[in-house]
N, C-alpha and C positions, 0 to 999 in steps of 0.2 A: 853095123850100127853107126849112126851119125852123131857128131857133136851138135849140141843145141841148147835151147833155153827152156827152163821149166819155171812157170809163173804160178805163185801160190797166193790165193786171194784173201781179202779182208773179211771180217765179220761186220755186219750181218748180210753180206752180199754173196755172189757166186762168181764164177770165172768170167762172166761177161764183162766184169769191170775192166778186164784187160784188153778189150777190143781196140782202144787207142794205141796199144803196143803191138798187138798181134797183126793188125792190118799193115803197118809199114815194115814189119820185120819178117813176116811169114814167107815173103818171096826171096828173102836173103839167106835165112838159116831156118832149120826146123825149130818150131815153137810149139810147146804144149802148155795150155792153160788148164791146170788140173781143177777138177771139182772135188770138194770134200764130201764125205758121206751125208746123204740126205739132201744136199744142196744142189741147185742147178739141175734138177730132175735126176740126180743120182739116186740109186737105191737107198732107202732109209737105213740109218746106222743100226747095228745090232746092239741091243741094250740101251740103257738110258743116257750113256755118256759117250761122246765122240772125243777120245783122247787125242792129244797132239801126235802121239805115235801112230794111232790109227789113221789120222788124216795124212800123215807123212807116207804111210804105206800105200794108201789109196793114190796119192800123187806119184809115188815111185812106180806103181803098177801102170799108171797112165803113161808115164815116160817110157816104160818098157814096151808097152803095146805100140807106141809111136816109133819105136826103134831108136830112141836116144841112147847114146853111149856116155861119153863125158858131157856133163851139163853144167851150165851156170844156173844156179837156183836163186830166184828172186822172190822174196816174200815180203808182203806189206801187212803190217799190223798182225792179226792172227796168223797170216801167212809167214811172218817172221818167226813166230813160235814154232810153226810146223817146219820151217827151214832148219831150225836147230835140231829138231828130232830127226829129220832126214840126214843131216850131217852126221849125227851120232851113229845112225844105222847104216848109212851108205856113203860115208865120206870118200871112199875110194873112187866113186863115180862123180864126185863134185869137183868141177874145174874152177869154180869161183862162186862167190856169194854176193847177193845184194840184199841188204837188210834195211828196209824202208819203213819209216814211221812205226817203229817197233821198239822193243826193249828186251834185254836178256833176263832180267829178274822175274821171279814169280810174284803172284799177287800177295799182298799182305792180308791179314784176316778180314779187314773191312772190305777189301776188294773181292775176296772170295765170297763173302756174304752177299755183296751186291750182285755178283754173277748168279749165285744160287737163287736169289730173290727174282732176278730176271727170268731164269728158267722156270720157276714156279708160276710166274705170271703168264709166260708164254703158253704153258700147258693148260692154264686155267682159262685164259681169255683169247688165245690166238694171237696173231701178229699185228692186228690192227693198230694197237696203241703204239707199237714200235714204228709203224709206217708214219703215223701222224706226228710222233715226237721222237725222231731218231736221235741217236747220240750225235755229238758235234763232229760230223765226218767232213764237213766242208767249211771253208772260211766264210766270213760275212760278205766277202766280195764275190763269191761264186755266183754265176748266173743262175737265174731261177729255173731254167730248163734243166740244168744239171742236177739241181736239187730234186726236181720231179723225177728225173731218171733214176736217181739213187733210191727214192722212195718206192718207185715201181719195182726195182730189183729186190728191195727188202720184202715187199708184198708178195713177190713170187716164191719166196722161200717158205717151206713148211714150218709151222711153229714148233713142231716136235724136233725137227732137225736143228733149228736155231737153239732150242733149249739144250739139246745134247751137246752142241758145240760150246755153249756158254759154260756148261758144267766142266767140259774138257779143259777150257782155258783156266777155270778156277783151280784145277788140280794139276796144272802143268808143272814140270820140273823147273827149278832155277837153273838157267843156262849160263850164268855168269862165270862159273868155273871152267866152262868150255872155251871161253874166248881166247885165252892165251895159247891154246893148242890148235887154233884154226890156222892152217898153213897154206891156204889158197888165197889168191887175190880177193879182197873183200871191199865192197863199197857200202858205206853207211849213208843213208839219205834221211834227212829230216826236213821239216817245213817250219818256217817262222810263224805261220798261222795255225799250227797244230796245237789245239788245246786238249785233245784226248790223250795223246802220248807226246808231251811237249819236247822240244829240242833238248832240254836238260836231262831227259830220261833216255834219249836215243844217242846223242852225240858222244857220251863217254865210251861207248863200245868201240869207236874208232881209235881211241887211245889204248884200249885193252887187247885189241886184235893186232898181232904183229903186221906191220906194213899196211894196215887198212887206210882207206881214204874217206874223208868226210865231205859230203856235199849238202849245202843248205839251200832249199828252194824258197825264195823270198815270198812269192805271192801264191800261197796254197795253204790249205788246211790238211787234215789228216789223210785224205785220199789224194795224195800228191800226184799219183799217176793219172788220175781223172781230171784233176783241176788244173794241172800244169803239164799236159802230155808232151808238148814239144821239148820242154826242158828235161823232163824225166826220160824221154826217149833218147835224147842226146847223151845224157849220163849213162844210160843203159848200153847204148851202142859203143861208147868209149870204153866201158868196162868189159864188154864182150871182146873187143879187140885186145885189151890188156890181158885177157885170159886166153888169148889165142883162138877165139871162136868168132868168126866173122864171115 
């Protein structure tokens, strides 16, 4: 088995969001961009909820099939929630973490209600309304073609799978208590233009994880890996080297 990189995608997208990272890195180290249940043409989830634990197991199985041994796990947004689940279940295989535009805490009751309402609407109406009015995934400065690309990716995801993932995020565990026990090199990334999970929600993790490093990307919104790929890739490559994977 080889050391490598496991990429965990955001909601409501799929693993194709990682193309700007996979292309430059795939010729250097093994890279797996995992798809969560029902998304990216993966088989539909079993039951009505895709828990973060189930998404983590799907990602870990993808890494296993690809022959990854020790891995740096990079999760953005929902991918960060999944990264925490993967750490709890398979921490012995994790050589390092990248937690981008995400947070450790669980949703409050209002947040859970919003996710459940979104799931109900997706199951009733389909995903068209989410394509037309997506959450604030990009900054106001993002080019229009990137916005169109993001909308197309949302439109490609089955409404039922998006609903199941939304419910899974609503019931996810609070990972704040895990932060002090993370003992692998960790990079926390946030973006100045992220209004969905703002810097004040992400940055404190860098103080709570022993030895973690914080990086702030100035010109990007929530999907920092897509909106500022050069900066994100440099941070990622530096962290891979710090983890002994290059």
